[in-house]
Jmol script that loads the backbone (N, CA, C; Angstrom):
load data "model"
ATOM      1  N   MET A   1     111.353  93.275 112.597  1.00  0.00           N
ATOM      2  CA  MET A   1     111.730  94.776 112.510  1.00  0.00           C
ATOM      3  C   MET A   1     109.999  95.039 111.605  1.00  0.00           C
ATOM      4  N   ALA A   2     109.740  96.043 111.668  1.00  0.00           N
ATOM      5  CA  ALA A   2     108.648  96.648 110.786  1.00  0.00           C
ATOM      6  C   ALA A   2     108.818  97.609 109.863  1.00  0.00           C
ATOM      7  N   ARG A   3     108.290  98.127 108.872  1.00  0.00           N
ATOM      8  CA  ARG A   3     108.567  98.839 107.968  1.00  0.00           C
ATOM      9  C   ARG A   3     107.372  99.670 107.641  1.00  0.00           C
ATOM     10  N   TYR A   4     107.994 101.275 108.129  1.00  0.00           N
ATOM     11  CA  TYR A   4     107.285 102.487 107.727  1.00  0.00           C
ATOM     12  C   TYR A   4     107.120 103.242 106.494  1.00  0.00           C
ATOM     13  N   LEU A   5     106.256 103.632 106.044  1.00  0.00           N
ATOM     14  CA  LEU A   5     106.170 104.930 104.926  1.00  0.00           C
ATOM     15  C   LEU A   5     106.265 105.889 106.021  1.00  0.00           C
ATOM     16  N   ILE A   6     107.099 106.630 105.586  1.00  0.00           N
ATOM     17  CA  ILE A   6     107.255 108.183 106.273  1.00  0.00           C
ATOM     18  C   ILE A   6     107.354 109.501 105.064  1.00  0.00           C
ATOM     19  N   GLU A   7     106.313 110.040 105.378  1.00  0.00           N
ATOM     20  CA  GLU A   7     105.749 110.744 104.736  1.00  0.00           C
ATOM     21  C   GLU A   7     106.016 112.823 105.135  1.00  0.00           C
ATOM     22  N   ILE A   8     106.660 113.434 104.604  1.00  0.00           N
ATOM     23  CA  ILE A   8     106.675 114.692 104.684  1.00  0.00           C
ATOM     24  C   ILE A   8     105.994 115.728 103.508  1.00  0.00           C
ATOM     25  N   PRO A   9     104.700 115.866 103.861  1.00  0.00           N
ATOM     26  CA  PRO A   9     104.494 116.732 102.887  1.00  0.00           C
ATOM     27  C   PRO A   9     104.842 118.518 103.143  1.00  0.00           C
ATOM     28  N   HIS A  10     104.765 119.469 102.378  1.00  0.00           N
ATOM     29  CA  HIS A  10     104.840 120.837 102.309  1.00  0.00           C
ATOM     30  C   HIS A  10     104.722 121.332 101.786  1.00  0.00           C
ATOM     31  N   GLY A  11     104.370 122.600 102.010  1.00  0.00           N
ATOM     32  CA  GLY A  11     104.207 123.976 100.965  1.00  0.00           C
ATOM     33  C   GLY A  11     104.170 123.547  99.043  1.00  0.00           C
ATOM     34  N   ASP A  12     103.230 123.982  98.215  1.00  0.00           N
ATOM     35  CA  ASP A  12     104.064 124.015  97.069  1.00  0.00           C
ATOM     36  C   ASP A  12     104.497 125.175  96.293  1.00  0.00           C
ATOM     37  N   GLU A  13     105.282 126.323  97.171  1.00  0.00           N
ATOM     38  CA  GLU A  13     105.733 126.997  96.685  1.00  0.00           C
ATOM     39  C   GLU A  13     107.180 126.815  96.960  1.00  0.00           C
ATOM     40  N   TYR A  14     108.047 127.401  95.929  1.00  0.00           N
ATOM     41  CA  TYR A  14     109.557 126.996  96.187  1.00  0.00           C
ATOM     42  C   TYR A  14     110.183 126.931  97.373  1.00  0.00           C
ATOM     43  N   ARG A  15     109.876 128.414  97.991  1.00  0.00           N
ATOM     44  CA  ARG A  15     110.200 128.558  99.057  1.00  0.00           C
ATOM     45  C   ARG A  15     110.178 127.238 100.393  1.00  0.00           C
ATOM     46  N   ALA A  16     109.152 126.651 100.566  1.00  0.00           N
ATOM     47  CA  ALA A  16     108.494 126.045 101.122  1.00  0.00           C
ATOM     48  C   ALA A  16     109.631 124.349 100.764  1.00  0.00           C
ATOM     49  N   CYS A  17     109.627 124.020  99.277  1.00  0.00           N
ATOM     50  CA  CYS A  17     110.337 122.893  99.076  1.00  0.00           C
ATOM     51  C   CYS A  17     112.130 122.832  99.881  1.00  0.00           C
ATOM     52  N   VAL A  18     112.417 124.146  99.298  1.00  0.00           N
ATOM     53  CA  VAL A  18     113.582 124.498  99.844  1.00  0.00           C
ATOM     54  C   VAL A  18     113.629 124.268 101.609  1.00  0.00           C
ATOM     55  N   LYS A  19     113.003 124.819 101.839  1.00  0.00           N
ATOM     56  CA  LYS A  19     112.802 125.026 103.663  1.00  0.00           C
ATOM     57  C   LYS A  19     112.847 123.234 103.866  1.00  0.00           C
ATOM     58  N   ALA A  20     112.109 122.491 103.661  1.00  0.00           N
ATOM     59  CA  ALA A  20     112.217 120.919 103.710  1.00  0.00           C
ATOM     60  C   ALA A  20     113.194 120.235 103.512  1.00  0.00           C
ATOM     61  N   LEU A  21     114.030 120.591 102.350  1.00  0.00           N
ATOM     62  CA  LEU A  21     115.051 119.954 101.809  1.00  0.00           C
ATOM     63  C   LEU A  21     116.323 120.443 102.959  1.00  0.00           C
ATOM     64  N   GLU A  22     116.163 121.857 103.058  1.00  0.00           N
ATOM     65  CA  GLU A  22     117.519 122.208 103.875  1.00  0.00           C
ATOM     66  C   GLU A  22     117.165 121.222 105.489  1.00  0.00           C
ATOM     67  N   ALA A  23     115.570 121.557 106.014  1.00  0.00           N
ATOM     68  CA  ALA A  23     115.746 120.717 107.268  1.00  0.00           C
ATOM     69  C   ALA A  23     116.112 119.540 107.120  1.00  0.00           C
ATOM     70  N   VAL A  24     115.734 118.602 106.073  1.00  0.00           N
ATOM     71  CA  VAL A  24     116.452 117.492 106.049  1.00  0.00           C
ATOM     72  C   VAL A  24     117.726 117.060 106.003  1.00  0.00           C
ATOM     73  N   ARG A  25     118.428 117.963 105.336  1.00  0.00           N
ATOM     74  CA  ARG A  25     119.995 118.176 105.078  1.00  0.00           C
ATOM     75  C   ARG A  25     120.636 118.343 106.410  1.00  0.00           C
ATOM     76  N   GLU A  26     120.205 119.294 106.909  1.00  0.00           N
ATOM     77  CA  GLU A  26     120.952 120.128 108.434  1.00  0.00           C
ATOM     78  C   GLU A  26     120.624 118.965 109.506  1.00  0.00           C
ATOM     79  N   TYR A  27     119.192 117.860 109.529  1.00  0.00           N
ATOM     80  CA  TYR A  27     118.999 117.134 110.605  1.00  0.00           C
ATOM     81  C   TYR A  27     120.015 115.302 110.362  1.00  0.00           C
ATOM     82  N   GLY A  28     120.445 115.665 109.060  1.00  0.00           N
ATOM     83  CA  GLY A  28     121.322 114.202 108.657  1.00  0.00           C
ATOM     84  C   GLY A  28     120.518 113.034 108.713  1.00  0.00           C
ATOM     85  N   SER A  29     119.325 112.946 107.949  1.00  0.00           N
ATOM     86  CA  SER A  29     118.151 112.072 107.902  1.00  0.00           C
ATOM     87  C   SER A  29     118.318 111.553 107.162  1.00  0.00           C
ATOM     88  N   HIS A  30     118.006 110.143 107.289  1.00  0.00           N
ATOM     89  CA  HIS A  30     118.037 108.899 106.111  1.00  0.00           C
ATOM     90  C   HIS A  30     117.198 109.647 105.130  1.00  0.00           C
ATOM     91  N   PHE A  31     116.575 110.464 104.746  1.00  0.00           N
ATOM     92  CA  PHE A  31     115.509 111.214 103.805  1.00  0.00           C
ATOM     93  C   PHE A  31     116.808 111.960 103.046  1.00  0.00           C
ATOM     94  N   VAL A  32     118.105 112.146 103.046  1.00  0.00           N
ATOM     95  CA  VAL A  32     119.149 112.533 102.195  1.00  0.00           C
ATOM     96  C   VAL A  32     119.446 111.619 101.512  1.00  0.00           C
ATOM     97  N   THR A  33     119.287 110.739 102.004  1.00  0.00           N
ATOM     98  CA  THR A  33     119.919 109.934 100.733  1.00  0.00           C
ATOM     99  C   THR A  33     118.925 108.809 100.576  1.00  0.00           C
ATOM    100  N   HIS A  34     117.616 108.627 101.256  1.00  0.00           N
ATOM    101  CA  HIS A  34     116.950 107.097 100.389  1.00  0.00           C
ATOM    102  C   HIS A  34     115.645 107.653 100.280  1.00  0.00           C
ATOM    103  N   ALA A  35     115.301 109.289 100.516  1.00  0.00           N
ATOM    104  CA  ALA A  35     113.707 108.986 100.177  1.00  0.00           C
ATOM    105  C   ALA A  35     113.659 109.854  98.457  1.00  0.00           C
ATOM    106  N   ASP A  36     112.368 109.785  98.479  1.00  0.00           N
ATOM    107  CA  ASP A  36     112.050 110.098  96.808  1.00  0.00           C
ATOM    108  C   ASP A  36     111.270 111.675  97.204  1.00  0.00           C
ATOM    109  N   TRP A  37     111.110 112.491  96.347  1.00  0.00           N
ATOM    110  CA  TRP A  37     110.191 113.481  96.706  1.00  0.00           C
ATOM    111  C   TRP A  37     109.438 113.997  95.178  1.00  0.00           C
ATOM    112  N   GLY A  38     108.162 114.314  95.183  1.00  0.00           N
ATOM    113  CA  GLY A  38     107.476 114.445  94.290  1.00  0.00           C
ATOM    114  C   GLY A  38     107.462 115.817  93.997  1.00  0.00           C
ATOM    115  N   CYS A  39     108.312 116.803  94.253  1.00  0.00           N
ATOM    116  CA  CYS A  39     108.050 118.116  94.147  1.00  0.00           C
ATOM    117  C   CYS A  39     107.977 118.333  92.155  1.00  0.00           C
ATOM    118  N   GLY A  40     109.181 117.875  91.990  1.00  0.00           N
ATOM    119  CA  GLY A  40     109.290 117.881  90.168  1.00  0.00           C
ATOM    120  C   GLY A  40     108.071 117.696  89.453  1.00  0.00           C
ATOM    121  N   ASP A  41     107.204 116.746  90.016  1.00  0.00           N
ATOM    122  CA  ASP A  41     105.711 116.653  89.363  1.00  0.00           C
ATOM    123  C   ASP A  41     104.825 117.296  90.504  1.00  0.00           C
ATOM    124  N   GLY A  42     104.940 118.363  90.792  1.00  0.00           N
ATOM    125  CA  GLY A  42     103.696 118.928  91.495  1.00  0.00           C
ATOM    126  C   GLY A  42     103.410 118.396  92.784  1.00  0.00           C
ATOM    127  N   VAL A  43     103.693 117.116  93.374  1.00  0.00           N
ATOM    128  CA  VAL A  43     103.172 116.488  94.632  1.00  0.00           C
ATOM    129  C   VAL A  43     104.284 116.882  95.637  1.00  0.00           C
ATOM    130  N   HIS A  44     103.949 117.863  96.253  1.00  0.00           N
ATOM    131  CA  HIS A  44     105.346 118.415  97.052  1.00  0.00           C
ATOM    132  C   HIS A  44     105.229 117.528  98.642  1.00  0.00           C
ATOM    133  N   CYS A  45     105.883 116.646  98.847  1.00  0.00           N
ATOM    134  CA  CYS A  45     105.683 115.759  99.502  1.00  0.00           C
ATOM    135  C   CYS A  45     107.488 114.612  99.404  1.00  0.00           C
ATOM    136  N   GLY A  46     107.909 114.499 100.445  1.00  0.00           N
ATOM    137  CA  GLY A  46     109.047 113.058 100.144  1.00  0.00           C
ATOM    138  C   GLY A  46     108.774 112.037 101.009  1.00  0.00           C
ATOM    139  N   TRP A  47     109.198 111.019 100.839  1.00  0.00           N
ATOM    140  CA  TRP A  47     108.231 109.517 101.334  1.00  0.00           C
ATOM    141  C   TRP A  47     109.791 108.730 101.065  1.00  0.00           C
ATOM    142  N   LEU A  48     109.615 108.358 102.429  1.00  0.00           N
ATOM    143  CA  LEU A  48     110.643 106.837 102.604  1.00  0.00           C
ATOM    144  C   LEU A  48     109.865 105.537 103.465  1.00  0.00           C
ATOM    145  N   ILE A  49     111.035 104.847 102.874  1.00  0.00           N
ATOM    146  CA  ILE A  49     110.173 103.521 103.611  1.00  0.00           C
ATOM    147  C   ILE A  49     111.521 103.241 104.056  1.00  0.00           C
ATOM    148  N   ALA A  50     111.241 102.811 105.567  1.00  0.00           N
ATOM    149  CA  ALA A  50     112.212 102.526 106.403  1.00  0.00           C
ATOM    150  C   ALA A  50     111.957 101.066 107.399  1.00  0.00           C
ATOM    151  N   GLU A  51     112.855 100.418 107.616  1.00  0.00           N
ATOM    152  CA  GLU A  51     112.677  99.141 108.670  1.00  0.00           C
ATOM    153  C   GLU A  51     112.813  99.280 109.990  1.00  0.00           C
ATOM    154  N   LEU A  52     112.087  99.769 110.943  1.00  0.00           N
ATOM    155  CA  LEU A  52     112.654 100.346 112.274  1.00  0.00           C
ATOM    156  C   LEU A  52     111.847  98.920 113.249  1.00  0.00           C
ATOM    157  N   GLU A  53     112.451  99.441 114.690  1.00  0.00           N
ATOM    158  CA  GLU A  53     111.641  98.696 115.600  1.00  0.00           C
ATOM    159  C   GLU A  53     110.442  99.123 116.214  1.00  0.00           C
ATOM    160  N   SER A  54     110.353 100.501 115.782  1.00  0.00           N
ATOM    161  CA  SER A  54     109.264 101.256 116.367  1.00  0.00           C
ATOM    162  C   SER A  54     108.378 102.652 115.721  1.00  0.00           C
ATOM    163  N   ARG A  55     107.650 102.782 115.634  1.00  0.00           N
ATOM    164  CA  ARG A  55     106.699 104.216 115.350  1.00  0.00           C
ATOM    165  C   ARG A  55     107.607 105.402 115.887  1.00  0.00           C
ATOM    166  N   THR A  56     107.730 105.298 117.348  1.00  0.00           N
ATOM    167  CA  THR A  56     109.098 106.374 117.630  1.00  0.00           C
ATOM    168  C   THR A  56     110.349 106.433 117.017  1.00  0.00           C
ATOM    169  N   ASP A  57     110.756 105.438 116.345  1.00  0.00           N
ATOM    170  CA  ASP A  57     111.948 105.589 116.013  1.00  0.00           C
ATOM    171  C   ASP A  57     112.079 106.055 114.180  1.00  0.00           C
ATOM    172  N   ALA A  58     110.703 105.932 113.729  1.00  0.00           N
ATOM    173  CA  ALA A  58     110.005 106.296 112.821  1.00  0.00           C
ATOM    174  C   ALA A  58     110.138 107.714 112.483  1.00  0.00           C
ATOM    175  N   GLU A  59     109.647 108.546 113.787  1.00  0.00           N
ATOM    176  CA  GLU A  59     109.457 109.747 113.879  1.00  0.00           C
ATOM    177  C   GLU A  59     110.671 110.623 114.364  1.00  0.00           C
ATOM    178  N   LEU A  60     111.655 109.688 114.940  1.00  0.00           N
ATOM    179  CA  LEU A  60     112.857 110.255 115.091  1.00  0.00           C
ATOM    180  C   LEU A  60     113.627 110.557 113.648  1.00  0.00           C
ATOM    181  N   LEU A  61     113.197 110.023 112.645  1.00  0.00           N
ATOM    182  CA  LEU A  61     113.925 110.330 111.446  1.00  0.00           C
ATOM    183  C   LEU A  61     113.602 111.601 110.523  1.00  0.00           C
ATOM    184  N   VAL A  62     112.613 112.224 111.422  1.00  0.00           N
ATOM    185  CA  VAL A  62     111.922 113.215 110.601  1.00  0.00           C
ATOM    186  C   VAL A  62     112.924 114.653 111.477  1.00  0.00           C
ATOM    187  N   PRO A  63     113.325 115.461 111.027  1.00  0.00           N
ATOM    188  CA  PRO A  63     113.568 116.756 111.456  1.00  0.00           C
ATOM    189  C   PRO A  63     112.519 117.337 112.454  1.00  0.00           C
ATOM    190  N   PRO A  64     112.755 117.934 113.542  1.00  0.00           N
ATOM    191  CA  PRO A  64     111.594 118.149 114.581  1.00  0.00           C
ATOM    192  C   PRO A  64     110.815 119.091 113.894  1.00  0.00           C
ATOM    193  N   GLN A  65     111.318 119.815 113.231  1.00  0.00           N
ATOM    194  CA  GLN A  65     110.369 121.309 112.837  1.00  0.00           C
ATOM    195  C   GLN A  65     109.244 120.845 111.260  1.00  0.00           C
ATOM    196  N   LEU A  66     109.636 119.690 111.057  1.00  0.00           N
ATOM    197  CA  LEU A  66     108.558 118.751 110.220  1.00  0.00           C
ATOM    198  C   LEU A  66     107.775 117.950 110.420  1.00  0.00           C
ATOM    199  N   ARG A  67     108.041 117.571 111.788  1.00  0.00           N
ATOM    200  CA  ARG A  67     107.156 116.222 112.291  1.00  0.00           C
ATOM    201  C   ARG A  67     105.780 116.465 112.651  1.00  0.00           C
ATOM    202  N   HIS A  68     105.631 117.900 113.207  1.00  0.00           N
ATOM    203  CA  HIS A  68     103.877 118.210 113.285  1.00  0.00           C
ATOM    204  C   HIS A  68     103.336 117.865 112.065  1.00  0.00           C
ATOM    205  N   GLU A  69     103.998 117.691 110.612  1.00  0.00           N
ATOM    206  CA  GLU A  69     103.327 117.603 109.309  1.00  0.00           C
ATOM    207  C   GLU A  69     103.366 116.249 108.671  1.00  0.00           C
ATOM    208  N   ALA A  70     104.427 115.819 109.578  1.00  0.00           N
ATOM    209  CA  ALA A  70     104.565 113.996 108.811  1.00  0.00           C
ATOM    210  C   ALA A  70     103.595 112.954 109.163  1.00  0.00           C
ATOM    211  N   ARG A  71     103.284 112.009 108.278  1.00  0.00           N
ATOM    212  CA  ARG A  71     102.599 111.050 108.636  1.00  0.00           C
ATOM    213  C   ARG A  71     103.082 109.929 108.252  1.00  0.00           C
ATOM    214  N   ILE A  72     103.166 108.994 109.268  1.00  0.00           N
ATOM    215  CA  ILE A  72     103.880 107.921 109.526  1.00  0.00           C
ATOM    216  C   ILE A  72     103.073 106.212 109.292  1.00  0.00           C
ATOM    217  N   THR A  73     102.818 105.548 108.573  1.00  0.00           N
ATOM    218  CA  THR A  73     102.151 104.386 108.574  1.00  0.00           C
ATOM    219  C   THR A  73     102.843 103.412 108.429  1.00  0.00           C
ATOM    220  N   LYS A  74     102.835 102.536 109.206  1.00  0.00           N
ATOM    221  CA  LYS A  74     103.095 101.040 109.572  1.00  0.00           C
ATOM    222  C   LYS A  74     102.453 100.063 108.036  1.00  0.00           C
ATOM    223  N   LEU A  75     103.375  99.581 107.344  1.00  0.00           N
ATOM    224  CA  LEU A  75     102.851  98.786 106.285  1.00  0.00           C
ATOM    225  C   LEU A  75     103.198  97.289 106.796  1.00  0.00           C
ATOM    226  N   ASN A  76     102.252  96.555 105.641  1.00  0.00           N
ATOM    227  CA  ASN A  76     102.283  95.228 106.278  1.00  0.00           C
ATOM    228  C   ASN A  76     102.005  94.896 104.520  1.00  0.00           C
ATOM    229  N   THR A  77     102.466  93.465 104.478  1.00  0.00           N
ATOM    230  CA  THR A  77     101.654  93.054 103.121  1.00  0.00           C
ATOM    231  C   THR A  77     101.084  91.278 103.400  1.00  0.00           C
ATOM    232  N   TYR A  78     100.570  91.299 102.437  1.00  0.00           N
ATOM    233  CA  TYR A  78      99.445  90.074 102.567  1.00  0.00           C
ATOM    234  C   TYR A  78      99.997  88.846 101.691  1.00  0.00           C
ATOM    235  N   THR A  79      99.748  87.853 101.880  1.00  0.00           N
ATOM    236  CA  THR A  79      99.924  86.552 101.082  1.00  0.00           C
ATOM    237  C   THR A  79      98.728  86.185 100.000  1.00  0.00           C
ATOM    238  N   SER A  80      98.458  85.629  99.174  1.00  0.00           N
ATOM    239  CA  SER A  80      97.453  85.382  98.552  1.00  0.00           C
ATOM    240  C   SER A  80      96.808  84.795  99.485  1.00  0.00           C
ATOM    241  N   GLU A  81      96.939  83.357 100.220  1.00  0.00           N
ATOM    242  CA  GLU A  81      96.074  83.161 101.405  1.00  0.00           C
ATOM    243  C   GLU A  81      95.301  83.456 102.042  1.00  0.00           C
ATOM    244  N   GLN A  82      96.082  84.681 102.439  1.00  0.00           N
ATOM    245  CA  GLN A  82      95.554  85.673 103.369  1.00  0.00           C
ATOM    246  C   GLN A  82      94.590  86.374 103.331  1.00  0.00           C
ATOM    247  N   ILE A  83      94.943  86.754 101.814  1.00  0.00           N
ATOM    248  CA  ILE A  83      93.867  87.485 100.773  1.00  0.00           C
ATOM    249  C   ILE A  83      92.514  86.468 101.073  1.00  0.00           C
ATOM    250  N   ALA A  84      92.801  85.609 100.442  1.00  0.00           N
ATOM    251  CA  ALA A  84      91.820  84.388 100.339  1.00  0.00           C
ATOM    252  C   ALA A  84      90.764  84.117 101.763  1.00  0.00           C
ATOM    253  N   ALA A  85      91.530  84.045 102.802  1.00  0.00           N
ATOM    254  CA  ALA A  85      90.751  83.925 104.255  1.00  0.00           C
ATOM    255  C   ALA A  85      90.125  85.067 104.421  1.00  0.00           C
ATOM    256  N   LEU A  86      90.680  86.523 104.095  1.00  0.00           N
ATOM    257  CA  LEU A  86      89.507  87.501 104.326  1.00  0.00           C
ATOM    258  C   LEU A  86      88.509  87.521 103.463  1.00  0.00           C
ATOM    259  N   VAL A  87      88.912  86.960 102.395  1.00  0.00           N
ATOM    260  CA  VAL A  87      87.399  87.172 101.511  1.00  0.00           C
ATOM    261  C   VAL A  87      86.473  86.436 101.620  1.00  0.00           C
ATOM    262  N   ALA A  88      86.758  84.895 101.891  1.00  0.00           N
ATOM    263  CA  ALA A  88      85.978  84.251 102.224  1.00  0.00           C
ATOM    264  C   ALA A  88      85.262  84.396 103.930  1.00  0.00           C
ATOM    265  N   LYS A  89      85.997  85.178 104.548  1.00  0.00           N
ATOM    266  CA  LYS A  89      85.182  85.841 106.011  1.00  0.00           C
ATOM    267  C   LYS A  89      84.322  86.805 105.518  1.00  0.00           C
ATOM    268  N   LEU A  90      84.735  87.700 104.602  1.00  0.00           N
ATOM    269  CA  LEU A  90      83.762  88.743 103.993  1.00  0.00           C
ATOM    270  C   LEU A  90      82.419  88.021 104.042  1.00  0.00           C
ATOM    271  N   GLU A  91      82.956  86.950 103.140  1.00  0.00           N
ATOM    272  CA  GLU A  91      81.299  86.147 102.323  1.00  0.00           C
ATOM    273  C   GLU A  91      80.615  85.654 103.008  1.00  0.00           C
ATOM    274  N   ASN A  92      80.952  85.068 104.545  1.00  0.00           N
ATOM    275  CA  ASN A  92      80.170  84.431 105.580  1.00  0.00           C
ATOM    276  C   ASN A  92      78.975  85.145 106.821  1.00  0.00           C
TER     277      ASN A  92
END
end "model"
wireframe off; spacefill off
backbone 0.3
color backbone group
């Protein structure tokens, strides 16, 4: 399975925060129990990292009314050896 970072940005006014949170709660998404939100620090976005089969599965975790604003990023990691190989290729 792949790991995806799912971001749901929303407006910076109180009403926008509450509407985003309510949409997540009503949808029953994993965002309710697994997401982190930056609203309390002035960054009006929710983030969730999930292991899923596909990007489509990631999109389906987002409530429909918030999908148009959501950003989904497939994550990967690099070993030290992979980084060294990338550097070596760049230097050639």
